[in-house]
Structure formats: structure tokens, C-alpha cells
C-alpha positions as CSV (number, residue, x, y, z in Angstrom):
1,M,-0.1,-0.1,-0.1
2,A,1.3,3.4,-1.2
3,K,2.1,5.9,1.9
4,E,-0.2,8.2,0.6
5,Q,-3.2,5.9,0.8
6,R,-2.4,4.8,4.0
7,T,-5.4,6.2,6.9
8,N,-4.6,8.3,9.7
9,E,-5.2,5.3,11.9
10,E,-2.9,3.2,9.8
11,K,-0.2,6.0,10.2
12,A,-0.7,6.5,14.1
13,E,-0.2,2.4,14.4
14,A,2.8,2.4,12.7
15,A,4.1,5.4,14.8
16,D,2.9,3.8,17.9
17,S,4.9,0.5,17.0
18,L,7.9,2.7,17.3
19,S,7.3,4.5,20.3
20,T,7.4,3.8,24.1
21,E,5.6,7.1,25.1
22,N,1.9,7.0,25.7
23,K,-0.2,6.4,22.3
24,R,-2.2,9.3,20.9
25,L,-5.5,9.4,20.0
26,D,-6.7,12.2,17.5
27,F,-10.3,13.4,17.4
28,N,-11.3,16.2,14.8
29,Y,-14.7,16.5,16.3
30,N,-15.9,16.4,19.9
31,W,-18.6,13.8,18.9
32,N,-21.7,14.2,21.1
33,G,-19.8,16.2,23.5
34,K,-18.4,13.0,24.6
35,L,-14.9,14.3,25.4
36,F,-16.3,16.2,28.4
37,G,-17.2,13.1,30.2
38,R,-14.9,11.0,32.3
39,F,-15.7,7.9,30.7
40,F,-16.3,8.1,26.8
41,T,-16.2,5.6,23.6
42,T,-14.9,5.7,19.9
43,L,-15.6,3.2,17.3
44,R,-12.7,2.0,15.3
45,V,-11.4,-0.8,13.3
46,S,-8.0,-1.0,14.4
47,R,-6.6,-3.9,16.6
48,R,-3.7,-2.1,18.0
49,Y,-5.9,-0.9,20.9
50,Q,-5.7,-2.9,24.1
51,V,-7.3,-2.9,27.8
52,G,-4.9,-1.0,29.9
53,Q,-3.2,1.5,27.3
54,T,-3.0,4.7,28.1
55,Y,-3.4,7.4,25.5
56,D,-2.9,11.2,25.0
57,I,-6.1,12.3,23.4
58,Y,-6.2,15.1,21.4
59,L,-8.7,17.4,19.9
60,N,-8.1,19.4,16.7
61,G,-4.3,18.9,17.2
62,T,-4.7,20.0,20.8
63,K,-3.9,17.5,23.7
64,I,-6.6,17.7,26.1
65,Y,-5.8,15.0,28.8
66,Q,-4.8,11.5,29.1
67,A,-7.1,8.3,29.1
68,T,-6.8,4.6,29.9
69,I,-8.7,2.0,28.1
70,N,-11.1,0.3,30.3
71,D,-12.6,-2.0,27.9
72,I,-13.0,-3.2,24.1
73,R,-16.2,-5.1,22.6
74,D,-15.6,-6.0,19.2
75,I,-18.8,-6.4,17.1
76,R,-19.7,-6.6,13.5
77,I,-21.1,-3.5,12.3
78,G,-24.7,-4.5,11.6
79,K,-24.7,-4.8,15.6
80,V,-24.0,-1.1,16.0
81,N,-27.5,-0.4,17.1
82,E,-29.1,2.9,18.0
83,W,-28.0,3.1,21.3
84,V,-24.0,2.7,20.6
85,A,-24.6,5.3,17.7
86,R,-26.2,7.8,19.6
87,L,-24.3,7.5,22.7
88,D,-21.0,7.4,20.4
89,T,-21.6,10.2,17.6
90,G,-25.1,11.9,18.6
91,Y,-26.1,10.7,15.2
92,S,-29.0,8.4,14.6
93,L,-27.7,4.7,13.4
94,K,-28.1,5.3,10.1
95,E,-25.9,8.6,9.9
96,T,-23.6,7.0,12.4
97,L,-23.0,4.2,9.5
98,T,-22.6,6.6,6.7
99,I,-19.7,8.2,8.7
100,I,-18.0,4.9,9.6
101,K,-18.1,3.6,6.1
102,R,-17.0,7.1,4.8
103,M,-13.9,7.1,7.4
104,Y,-13.3,3.5,6.4
105,K,-13.5,3.4,3.0
106,R,-11.6,0.4,1.9
107,V,-12.8,-1.8,4.7
108,D,-14.7,-5.3,3.6
109,W,-17.4,-4.7,6.3
110,K,-18.2,-8.7,5.9
111,V,-15.1,-9.9,7.7
112,T,-13.8,-6.6,9.8
113,F,-15.2,-5.9,13.1
114,M,-16.2,-2.4,14.9
115,R,-14.3,-2.0,18.2
116,V,-16.4,-0.1,20.8
117,I,-13.7,1.3,23.0
118,L,-14.2,2.5,26.6
119,F,-11.7,4.8,27.9
120,E,-11.4,6.8,31.2
121,R,-10.1,10.0,31.5
122,L,-7.4,10.4,33.9
123,G,-7.3,13.5,36.0
124,D,-9.1,16.5,36.0
125,Y,-9.1,19.2,33.5
126,D,-7.2,22.1,33.7
127,K,-8.9,25.9,32.5
128,A,-7.1,26.0,29.5
129,T,-8.4,22.8,28.5
130,V,-11.9,23.4,29.5
131,D,-11.8,26.7,27.7
132,F,-10.2,25.2,24.4
133,I,-13.1,22.3,24.6
134,A,-15.7,24.8,25.1
135,T,-14.6,27.0,22.1
136,T,-14.1,23.8,19.9
137,V,-18.0,23.0,20.9
138,K,-19.1,26.3,20.1
139,M,-17.2,26.2,16.8
140,Q,-18.9,23.0,16.0
141,K,-22.3,24.0,16.8
142,D,-22.1,27.3,14.5
143,K,-21.2,25.2,11.5
């Protein structure tokens, strides 16, 4: 696969394998405002995620905190339900599946599992992080 064709997740997986530091998880959008909570989920297809790993969580390129993976559930995309969709993204099941399939264009959904990954934020936010997240959420709502 050519480098320019690799997904951001594949690039992160390759970088993680070379690093001894915390892994990095990037969000371009604070789906459903989930990054405000102590716990949040994310839907991914990569096998690189493992229970107990700690990640630096980034929103729009800014580190907002660290979080540890508490649990992972592997499910077929057809088993993603309205509850999972709305809690993770804030969108309906139909809209969520459209988003996922747009994000992972080259995935064969007949053989690929989705990973529902449960993270727990470590520590509290500092004021700068709260202000940054609030500003980002406002900008998302204004779009």
C-alpha cells in the first residue's frame, strides 16, 4: 500500500509501534460532546487498541488529557445499534453508519469487526483545556 493511501489510523498504528511513550488518539470532532465526560467511547476498526493502554487524547491537534482503555467490545458493523450510535456520535444509527463507512472506505465489512472502545479520563481538566473544549464545541455548533 502506498504511503499516501494509508489512513490516519494506519499511520498512528505504525508510529505507536516505534514509540515507548503514551499512544496518541486524535479527534477532529467532539462527537456528542463525549470528550467532556469521565468516560467516553470511540468506534474504531484497528486492532492496535488494548485494555490498559494509556493514550494522550487530542482534539483538533491540541492535547486535552490522558485516558486509559477500560474495555473493548468487538462487534460486526451490523450489530452497531441505535444506542451505541447515538451515545458515541450523537447521530442516528443510519447517519453513524454513513459516517463510519466514509471514514473507513477500504474496509470489507463482511469480515471486519468494529471495536467499541471504552476510555476513562485520567485526572481533571485544567482551565485552559476546559476553555479550549468549550470553544471547539461552540465552533462545531455554529457550523
